[in-house]
CHARMM-style PDB file with segment names, atoms N, HN, CA, C and O in Angstrom:
ATOM      1  N   SER     1       6.293  29.541  -9.846  1.00  0.00      PROA
ATOM      2  CA  SER     1       7.526  29.353 -10.990  1.00  0.00      PROA
ATOM      3  C   SER     1       8.309  28.008 -10.590  1.00  0.00      PROA
ATOM      4  O   SER     1       8.416  27.758  -9.389  1.00  0.00      PROA
ATOM      5  N   LYS     2       8.773  27.270 -11.386  1.00  0.00      PROA
ATOM      6  HN  LYS     2       8.686  27.473 -12.362  1.00  0.00      PROA
ATOM      7  CA  LYS     2       9.777  26.169 -10.799  1.00  0.00      PROA
ATOM      8  C   LYS     2      11.342  26.690 -10.847  1.00  0.00      PROA
ATOM      9  O   LYS     2      11.695  27.584 -11.616  1.00  0.00      PROA
ATOM     10  N   GLY     3      11.906  26.273 -10.272  1.00  0.00      PROA
ATOM     11  HN  GLY     3      11.619  25.546  -9.647  1.00  0.00      PROA
ATOM     12  CA  GLY     3      13.392  26.045  -9.612  1.00  0.00      PROA
ATOM     13  C   GLY     3      14.279  25.844 -10.946  1.00  0.00      PROA
ATOM     14  O   GLY     3      13.850  25.994 -12.089  1.00  0.00      PROA
ATOM     15  N   ALA     4      15.189  25.591 -10.701  1.00  0.00      PROA
ATOM     16  HN  ALA     4      15.538  25.469  -9.771  1.00  0.00      PROA
ATOM     17  CA  ALA     4      16.197  25.016 -11.996  1.00  0.00      PROA
ATOM     18  C   ALA     4      16.331  23.920 -11.892  1.00  0.00      PROA
ATOM     19  O   ALA     4      17.203  23.488 -12.647  1.00  0.00      PROA
ATOM     20  N   LEU     5      15.924  23.293 -11.362  1.00  0.00      PROA
ATOM     21  HN  LEU     5      15.216  23.644 -10.749  1.00  0.00      PROA
ATOM     22  CA  LEU     5      15.986  21.793 -11.889  1.00  0.00      PROA
ATOM     23  C   LEU     5      14.509  21.349 -11.885  1.00  0.00      PROA
ATOM     24  O   LEU     5      14.268  20.180 -11.582  1.00  0.00      PROA
ATOM     25  N   GLY     6      13.398  22.274 -12.229  1.00  0.00      PROA
ATOM     26  HN  GLY     6      13.594  23.223 -12.475  1.00  0.00      PROA
ATOM     27  CA  GLY     6      12.000  21.678 -12.747  1.00  0.00      PROA
ATOM     28  C   GLY     6      11.330  21.288 -11.805  1.00  0.00      PROA
ATOM     29  O   GLY     6      10.564  20.359 -12.061  1.00  0.00      PROA
ATOM     30  N   PHE     7      11.342  21.648 -10.848  1.00  0.00      PROA
ATOM     31  HN  PHE     7      11.965  22.402 -10.639  1.00  0.00      PROA
ATOM     32  CA  PHE     7      10.669  21.726  -9.363  1.00  0.00      PROA
ATOM     33  C   PHE     7       9.876  22.483  -8.853  1.00  0.00      PROA
ATOM     34  O   PHE     7      10.472  23.557  -8.777  1.00  0.00      PROA
ATOM     35  N   GLN     8       8.801  22.602  -8.416  1.00  0.00      PROA
ATOM     36  HN  GLN     8       8.317  21.729  -8.478  1.00  0.00      PROA
ATOM     37  CA  GLN     8       7.717  23.899  -8.115  1.00  0.00      PROA
ATOM     38  C   GLN     8       7.397  23.502  -6.443  1.00  0.00      PROA
ATOM     39  O   GLN     8       6.908  22.492  -5.937  1.00  0.00      PROA
ATOM     40  N   HSD     9       7.922  24.817  -5.834  1.00  0.00      PROA
ATOM     41  HN  HSD     9       8.320  25.638  -6.244  1.00  0.00      PROA
ATOM     42  CA  HSD     9       7.631  24.631  -4.400  1.00  0.00      PROA
ATOM     43  C   HSD     9       6.568  24.645  -3.672  1.00  0.00      PROA
ATOM     44  O   HSD     9       5.952  25.702  -3.804  1.00  0.00      PROA
ATOM     45  N   PRO    10       6.047  23.835  -2.883  1.00  0.00      PROA
ATOM     46  CA  PRO    10       6.890  23.031  -1.722  1.00  0.00      PROA
ATOM     47  C   PRO    10       6.904  21.357  -2.304  1.00  0.00      PROA
ATOM     48  O   PRO    10       5.892  20.669  -2.437  1.00  0.00      PROA
ATOM     49  N   VAL    11       7.962  21.028  -2.528  1.00  0.00      PROA
ATOM     50  HN  VAL    11       8.785  21.587  -2.420  1.00  0.00      PROA
ATOM     51  CA  VAL    11       8.055  19.715  -3.313  1.00  0.00      PROA
ATOM     52  C   VAL    11       7.521  18.312  -2.134  1.00  0.00      PROA
ATOM     53  O   VAL    11       8.058  18.186  -1.033  1.00  0.00      PROA
ATOM     54  N   ARG    12       6.712  17.628  -2.494  1.00  0.00      PROA
ATOM     55  HN  ARG    12       6.276  17.730  -3.388  1.00  0.00      PROA
ATOM     56  CA  ARG    12       5.675  16.601  -1.381  1.00  0.00      PROA
ATOM     57  C   ARG    12       6.118  15.399  -2.245  1.00  0.00      PROA
ATOM     58  O   ARG    12       5.862  15.329  -3.447  1.00  0.00      PROA
ATOM     59  N   LEU    13       6.981  14.209  -1.376  1.00  0.00      PROA
ATOM     60  HN  LEU    13       7.189  14.266  -0.400  1.00  0.00      PROA
ATOM     61  CA  LEU    13       6.963  13.263  -2.051  1.00  0.00      PROA
ATOM     62  C   LEU    13       5.858  11.796  -1.527  1.00  0.00      PROA
ATOM     63  O   LEU    13       6.334  11.138  -0.601  1.00  0.00      PROA
ATOM     64  N   TYR    14       5.040  11.511  -1.856  1.00  0.00      PROA
ATOM     65  HN  TYR    14       4.654  12.045  -2.608  1.00  0.00      PROA
ATOM     66  CA  TYR    14       4.035  10.818  -1.496  1.00  0.00      PROA
ATOM     67  C   TYR    14       4.015   8.995  -1.494  1.00  0.00      PROA
ATOM     68  O   TYR    14       3.675   8.347  -2.484  1.00  0.00      PROA
ATOM     69  N   LEU    15       4.382   8.471  -0.386  1.00  0.00      PROA
ATOM     70  HN  LEU    15       4.659   8.997   0.419  1.00  0.00      PROA
ATOM     71  CA  LEU    15       4.555   7.029  -0.204  1.00  0.00      PROA
ATOM     72  C   LEU    15       3.350   6.665   0.382  1.00  0.00      PROA
ATOM     73  O   LEU    15       2.641   7.433   1.033  1.00  0.00      PROA
ATOM     74  N   PRO    16       3.065   5.244   0.104  1.00  0.00      PROA
ATOM     75  CA  PRO    16       1.715   4.160   0.605  1.00  0.00      PROA
ATOM     76  C   PRO    16       1.803   4.187   2.398  1.00  0.00      PROA
ATOM     77  O   PRO    16       2.794   3.617   2.853  1.00  0.00      PROA
ATOM     78  N   LYS    17       0.915   4.758   3.331  1.00  0.00      PROA
ATOM     79  HN  LYS    17       0.110   5.222   2.961  1.00  0.00      PROA
ATOM     80  CA  LYS    17       1.389   3.875   4.386  1.00  0.00      PROA
ATOM     81  C   LYS    17       1.820   2.381   5.006  1.00  0.00      PROA
ATOM     82  O   LYS    17       2.381   2.214   6.089  1.00  0.00      PROA
ATOM     83  N   SER    18       1.543   1.651   4.346  1.00  0.00      PROA
ATOM     84  HN  SER    18       1.087   1.788   3.467  1.00  0.00      PROA
ATOM     85  CA  SER    18       1.889   0.394   4.180  1.00  0.00      PROA
ATOM     86  C   SER    18       3.041  -0.060   4.168  1.00  0.00      PROA
ATOM     87  O   SER    18       3.441  -1.120   4.650  1.00  0.00      PROA
ATOM     88  N   LYS    19       3.936   1.193   3.295  1.00  0.00      PROA
ATOM     89  HN  LYS    19       3.612   2.055   2.904  1.00  0.00      PROA
ATOM     90  CA  LYS    19       5.087   0.987   3.556  1.00  0.00      PROA
ATOM     91  C   LYS    19       6.386   1.762   4.246  1.00  0.00      PROA
ATOM     92  O   LYS    19       7.612   1.645   4.250  1.00  0.00      PROA
ATOM     93  N   SER    20       5.052   2.899   5.008  1.00  0.00      PROA
ATOM     94  HN  SER    20       4.057   2.994   5.004  1.00  0.00      PROA
ATOM     95  CA  SER    20       5.922   3.722   6.187  1.00  0.00      PROA
ATOM     96  C   SER    20       7.222   3.218   6.983  1.00  0.00      PROA
ATOM     97  O   SER    20       8.277   3.843   7.088  1.00  0.00      PROA
ATOM     98  N   GLN    21       6.861   1.687   7.637  1.00  0.00      PROA
ATOM     99  HN  GLN    21       6.004   1.179   7.551  1.00  0.00      PROA
ATOM    100  CA  GLN    21       7.409   1.617   8.364  1.00  0.00      PROA
ATOM    101  C   GLN    21       9.190   1.052   8.208  1.00  0.00      PROA
ATOM    102  O   GLN    21      10.216   1.355   8.815  1.00  0.00      PROA
ATOM    103  N   LYS    22       8.923   0.233   7.231  1.00  0.00      PROA
ATOM    104  HN  LYS    22       8.090  -0.014   6.737  1.00  0.00      PROA
ATOM    105  CA  LYS    22       9.942  -0.111   6.228  1.00  0.00      PROA
ATOM    106  C   LYS    22      10.883   1.318   5.747  1.00  0.00      PROA
ATOM    107  O   LYS    22      12.031   1.498   6.152  1.00  0.00      PROA
ATOM    108  N   PHE    23      10.345   2.024   5.057  1.00  0.00      PROA
ATOM    109  HN  PHE    23       9.412   1.877   4.729  1.00  0.00      PROA
ATOM    110  CA  PHE    23      11.025   3.099   4.786  1.00  0.00      PROA
ATOM    111  C   PHE    23      11.625   4.190   5.484  1.00  0.00      PROA
ATOM    112  O   PHE    23      12.615   4.825   5.118  1.00  0.00      PROA
ATOM    113  N   LEU    24      11.104   4.318   6.279  1.00  0.00      PROA
ATOM    114  HN  LEU    24      10.300   3.802   6.576  1.00  0.00      PROA
ATOM    115  CA  LEU    24      11.630   5.219   7.579  1.00  0.00      PROA
ATOM    116  C   LEU    24      12.861   4.516   8.499  1.00  0.00      PROA
ATOM    117  O   LEU    24      13.696   5.057   9.224  1.00  0.00      PROA
ATOM    118  N   SER    25      12.658   3.217   8.206  1.00  0.00      PROA
ATOM    119  HN  SER    25      11.980   2.777   7.617  1.00  0.00      PROA
ATOM    120  CA  SER    25      13.698   2.281   9.399  1.00  0.00      PROA
ATOM    121  C   SER    25      14.880   2.051   8.162  1.00  0.00      PROA
ATOM    122  O   SER    25      16.000   2.277   8.620  1.00  0.00      PROA
ATOM    123  N   ASN    26      14.907   1.639   6.644  1.00  0.00      PROA
ATOM    124  HN  ASN    26      13.997   1.455   6.272  1.00  0.00      PROA
ATOM    125  CA  ASN    26      15.710   1.581   6.029  1.00  0.00      PROA
ATOM    126  C   ASN    26      16.317   2.488   5.178  1.00  0.00      PROA
ATOM    127  O   ASN    26      17.526   2.719   5.220  1.00  0.00      PROA
ATOM    128  N   ILE    27      15.254   3.216   4.112  1.00  0.00      PROA
ATOM    129  HN  ILE    27      14.272   3.028   4.077  1.00  0.00      PROA
ATOM    130  CA  ILE    27      15.940   4.172   3.030  1.00  0.00      PROA
ATOM    131  C   ILE    27      15.534   5.320   3.235  1.00  0.00      PROA
ATOM    132  O   ILE    27      16.105   6.132   2.508  1.00  0.00      PROA
ATOM    133  N   GLY    28      14.587   5.875   4.099  1.00  0.00      PROA
ATOM    134  HN  GLY    28      14.123   5.215   4.690  1.00  0.00      PROA
ATOM    135  CA  GLY    28      14.228   7.291   4.129  1.00  0.00      PROA
ATOM    136  C   GLY    28      15.183   8.222   4.334  1.00  0.00      PROA
ATOM    137  O   GLY    28      15.165   9.115   3.487  1.00  0.00      PROA
ATOM    138  N   GLU    29      15.988   8.317   5.145  1.00  0.00      PROA
ATOM    139  HN  GLU    29      16.003   7.591   5.833  1.00  0.00      PROA
ATOM    140  CA  GLU    29      17.092   8.962   5.334  1.00  0.00      PROA
ATOM    141  C   GLU    29      18.215   9.419   3.988  1.00  0.00      PROA
ATOM    142  O   GLU    29      18.684  10.543   3.809  1.00  0.00      PROA
ATOM    143  N   LYS    30      18.477   8.091   3.083  1.00  0.00      PROA
ATOM    144  HN  LYS    30      18.096   7.178   3.229  1.00  0.00      PROA
ATOM    145  CA  LYS    30      18.980   8.267   2.002  1.00  0.00      PROA
ATOM    146  C   LYS    30      18.537   8.405   0.882  1.00  0.00      PROA
ATOM    147  O   LYS    30      19.305   8.326  -0.077  1.00  0.00      PROA
ATOM    148  N   VAL    31      17.217   8.642   0.713  1.00  0.00      PROA
ATOM    149  HN  VAL    31      16.593   8.706   1.492  1.00  0.00      PROA
ATOM    150  CA  VAL    31      16.225   8.986  -0.428  1.00  0.00      PROA
ATOM    151  C   VAL    31      16.079  10.876  -0.093  1.00  0.00      PROA
ATOM    152  O   VAL    31      15.817  11.635  -1.026  1.00  0.00      PROA
ATOM    153  N   LEU    32      16.228  11.237   0.899  1.00  0.00      PROA
ATOM    154  HN  LEU    32      16.441  10.621   1.657  1.00  0.00      PROA
ATOM    155  CA  LEU    32      15.900  12.820   1.055  1.00  0.00      PROA
ATOM    156  C   LEU    32      17.218  13.483   0.890  1.00  0.00      PROA
ATOM    157  O   LEU    32      17.459  14.560   0.344  1.00  0.00      PROA
ATOM    158  N   ALA    33      18.292  12.369   1.647  1.00  0.00      PROA
ATOM    159  HN  ALA    33      18.097  11.494   2.091  1.00  0.00      PROA
ATOM    160  CA  ALA    33      19.652  13.189   1.388  1.00  0.00      PROA
ATOM    161  C   ALA    33      19.920  13.454  -0.024  1.00  0.00      PROA
ATOM    162  O   ALA    33      20.372  14.552  -0.351  1.00  0.00      PROA
ATOM    163  N   SER    34      19.675  12.519  -0.913  1.00  0.00      PROA
ATOM    164  HN  SER    34      19.308  11.627  -0.647  1.00  0.00      PROA
ATOM    165  CA  SER    34      19.985  12.271  -2.089  1.00  0.00      PROA
ATOM    166  C   SER    34      19.061  13.393  -2.874  1.00  0.00      PROA
ATOM    167  O   SER    34      19.585  14.268  -3.564  1.00  0.00      PROA
ATOM    168  N   PHE    35      17.689  13.284  -2.707  1.00  0.00      PROA
ATOM    169  HN  PHE    35      17.263  12.574  -2.147  1.00  0.00      PROA
ATOM    170  CA  PHE    35      16.743  14.337  -3.488  1.00  0.00      PROA
ATOM    171  C   PHE    35      17.495  15.701  -3.564  1.00  0.00      PROA
ATOM    172  O   PHE    35      17.853  16.369  -2.595  1.00  0.00      PROA
ATOM    173  N   PRO    36      17.668  15.989  -4.835  1.00  0.00      PROA
ATOM    174  CA  PRO    36      18.127  17.119  -5.162  1.00  0.00      PROA
ATOM    175  C   PRO    36      17.827  19.134  -4.873  1.00  0.00      PROA
ATOM    176  O   PRO    36      18.434  20.174  -5.127  1.00  0.00      PROA
ATOM    177  N   VAL    37      16.476  18.707  -4.186  1.00  0.00      PROA
ATOM    178  HN  VAL    37      15.983  17.862  -3.979  1.00  0.00      PROA
ATOM    179  CA  VAL    37      15.837  19.910  -3.220  1.00  0.00      PROA
ATOM    180  C   VAL    37      14.898  19.499  -2.089  1.00  0.00      PROA
ATOM    181  O   VAL    37      14.193  18.490  -2.091  1.00  0.00      PROA
ATOM    182  N   GLN    38      14.969  20.266  -1.282  1.00  0.00      PROA
ATOM    183  HN  GLN    38      15.541  21.086  -1.280  1.00  0.00      PROA
ATOM    184  CA  GLN    38      13.903  20.246   0.424  1.00  0.00      PROA
ATOM    185  C   GLN    38      12.648  19.704  -0.071  1.00  0.00      PROA
ATOM    186  O   GLN    38      11.960  20.303  -0.896  1.00  0.00      PROA
ATOM    187  N   ALA    39      12.379  18.696   0.374  1.00  0.00      PROA
ATOM    188  HN  ALA    39      12.939  18.209   1.045  1.00  0.00      PROA
ATOM    189  CA  ALA    39      11.161  17.795   0.323  1.00  0.00      PROA
ATOM    190  C   ALA    39      10.588  17.651   1.373  1.00  0.00      PROA
ATOM    191  O   ALA    39      11.225  17.954   2.382  1.00  0.00      PROA
ATOM    192  N   THR    40       9.152  17.128   1.531  1.00  0.00      PROA
ATOM    193  HN  THR    40       8.634  16.882   0.711  1.00  0.00      PROA
ATOM    194  CA  THR    40       8.696  16.268   2.939  1.00  0.00      PROA
ATOM    195  C   THR    40       8.255  15.295   2.515  1.00  0.00      PROA
ATOM    196  O   THR    40       8.275  15.269   1.285  1.00  0.00      PROA
ATOM    197  N   ILE    41       7.745  14.228   3.102  1.00  0.00      PROA
ATOM    198  HN  ILE    41       7.729  14.249   4.102  1.00  0.00      PROA
ATOM    199  CA  ILE    41       7.188  12.896   2.611  1.00  0.00      PROA
ATOM    200  C   ILE    41       6.129  13.249   2.968  1.00  0.00      PROA
ATOM    201  O   ILE    41       6.006  14.209   3.728  1.00  0.00      PROA
ATOM    202  N   HSD    42       5.171  12.604   2.535  1.00  0.00      PROA
ATOM    203  HN  HSD    42       5.271  11.824   1.917  1.00  0.00      PROA
ATOM    204  CA  HSD    42       3.260  12.429   3.312  1.00  0.00      PROA
ATOM    205  C   HSD    42       3.182  11.147   2.419  1.00  0.00      PROA
ATOM    206  O   HSD    42       3.480  10.944   1.241  1.00  0.00      PROA
ATOM    207  N   PHE    43       2.604  10.249   3.546  1.00  0.00      PROA
ATOM    208  HN  PHE    43       2.362  10.414   4.502  1.00  0.00      PROA
ATOM    209  CA  PHE    43       2.008   9.317   3.343  1.00  0.00      PROA
ATOM    210  C   PHE    43       0.919   9.275   3.050  1.00  0.00      PROA
ATOM    211  O   PHE    43       0.301  10.257   3.462  1.00  0.00      PROA
ATOM    212  N   TYR    44       0.043   8.224   2.229  1.00  0.00      PROA
ATOM    213  HN  TYR    44       0.545   7.427   1.894  1.00  0.00      PROA
ATOM    214  CA  TYR    44      -1.275   8.259   2.039  1.00  0.00      PROA
ATOM    215  C   TYR    44      -1.741   6.827   2.245  1.00  0.00      PROA
ATOM    216  O   TYR    44      -1.096   5.782   2.156  1.00  0.00      PROA
ATOM    217  N   ASN    45      -3.159   7.058   2.573  1.00  0.00      PROA
ATOM    218  HN  ASN    45      -3.683   7.906   2.645  1.00  0.00      PROA
ATOM    219  CA  ASN    45      -3.976   5.563   3.296  1.00  0.00      PROA
ATOM    220  C   ASN    45      -3.725   4.791   1.870  1.00  0.00      PROA
ATOM    221  O   ASN    45      -4.176   5.357   0.875  1.00  0.00      PROA
ATOM    222  N   ASP    46      -3.062   3.583   1.699  1.00  0.00      PROA
ATOM    223  HN  ASP    46      -2.695   3.123   2.508  1.00  0.00      PROA
ATOM    224  CA  ASP    46      -3.478   2.401   0.452  1.00  0.00      PROA
ATOM    225  C   ASP    46      -4.137   1.615   0.621  1.00  0.00      PROA
ATOM    226  O   ASP    46      -4.394   0.888  -0.338  1.00  0.00      PROA
ATOM    227  N   ASP    47      -4.784   1.332   1.975  1.00  0.00      PROA
ATOM    228  HN  ASP    47      -4.576   1.923   2.754  1.00  0.00      PROA
ATOM    229  CA  ASP    47      -5.409   0.544   1.995  1.00  0.00      PROA
ATOM    230  C   ASP    47      -4.963  -0.862   2.130  1.00  0.00      PROA
ATOM    231  O   ASP    47      -5.943  -1.576   2.345  1.00  0.00      PROA
ATOM    232  N   ALA    48      -3.587  -1.692   2.075  1.00  0.00      PROA
ATOM    233  HN  ALA    48      -2.791  -1.113   1.901  1.00  0.00      PROA
ATOM    234  CA  ALA    48      -3.223  -2.840   1.736  1.00  0.00      PROA
ATOM    235  C   ALA    48      -3.295  -3.170   3.105  1.00  0.00      PROA
ATOM    236  O   ALA    48      -3.940  -4.207   2.952  1.00  0.00      PROA
ATOM    237  N   ASN    49      -3.181  -3.115   3.965  1.00  0.00      PROA
ATOM    238  HN  ASN    49      -2.658  -2.273   4.090  1.00  0.00      PROA
ATOM    239  CA  ASN    49      -3.441  -3.647   5.253  1.00  0.00      PROA
ATOM    240  C   ASN    49      -4.835  -4.504   5.103  1.00  0.00      PROA
ATOM    241  O   ASN    49      -4.997  -5.710   5.291  1.00  0.00      PROA
ATOM    242  N   SER    50      -5.823  -3.474   4.693  1.00  0.00      PROA
ATOM    243  HN  SER    50      -5.691  -2.495   4.540  1.00  0.00      PROA
ATOM    244  CA  SER    50      -6.938  -3.579   4.846  1.00  0.00      PROA
ATOM    245  C   SER    50      -7.657  -5.203   4.128  1.00  0.00      PROA
ATOM    246  O   SER    50      -8.461  -6.049   4.520  1.00  0.00      PROA
ATOM    247  N   GLU    51      -7.029  -5.038   3.207  1.00  0.00      PROA
ATOM    248  HN  GLU    51      -6.376  -4.351   2.888  1.00  0.00      PROA
ATOM    249  CA  GLU    51      -7.205  -6.071   1.745  1.00  0.00      PROA
ATOM    250  C   GLU    51      -6.229  -7.511   1.909  1.00  0.00      PROA
ATOM    251  O   GLU    51      -6.232  -8.501   1.178  1.00  0.00      PROA
ATOM    252  N   GLU    52      -5.405  -7.240   3.140  1.00  0.00      PROA
ATOM    253  HN  GLU    52      -5.403  -6.435   3.733  1.00  0.00      PROA
ATOM    254  CA  GLU    52      -5.103  -8.574   3.275  1.00  0.00      PROA
ATOM    255  C   GLU    52      -5.749  -8.886   4.496  1.00  0.00      PROA
ATOM    256  O   GLU    52      -5.741 -10.095   4.729  1.00  0.00      PROA
ATOM    257  N   ASP    53      -6.284  -8.212   5.316  1.00  0.00      PROA
ATOM    258  HN  ASP    53      -6.290  -7.230   5.127  1.00  0.00      PROA
ATOM    259  CA  ASP    53      -7.211  -8.746   6.244  1.00  0.00      PROA
ATOM    260  C   ASP    53      -8.602  -9.479   5.567  1.00  0.00      PROA
ATOM    261  O   ASP    53      -9.308 -10.228   6.242  1.00  0.00      PROA
ATOM    262  N   GLU    54      -8.803  -9.256   4.577  1.00  0.00      PROA
ATOM    263  HN  GLU    54      -8.229  -8.648   4.029  1.00  0.00      PROA
ATOM    264  CA  GLU    54     -10.008  -9.541   3.991  1.00  0.00      PROA
ATOM    265  C   GLU    54      -9.613 -10.972   3.503  1.00  0.00      PROA
ATOM    266  O   GLU    54     -10.333 -11.862   3.957  1.00  0.00      PROA
ATOM    267  N   GLU    55      -8.570 -11.379   2.635  1.00  0.00      PROA
ATOM    268  HN  GLU    55      -7.986 -10.656   2.266  1.00  0.00      PROA
ATOM    269  CA  GLU    55      -8.259 -12.805   2.354  1.00  0.00      PROA
ATOM    270  C   GLU    55      -8.223 -13.559   3.331  1.00  0.00      PROA
ATOM    271  OT1 GLU    55      -7.971 -14.754   3.180  1.00  0.00      PROA
TER     272      GLU     55
END
């Protein structure tokens, strides 16, 4: 069932791995602190680095 804010637990925030270092060092804590429910961050492989290597 969904909570008061319309989220169904567990809440996961998905972000690309290519942005993980920038996110964690700059805005990650602020995003999680302002998110209205408890959430975890999951990084997915977006292959951004491999595309840059091919060019």
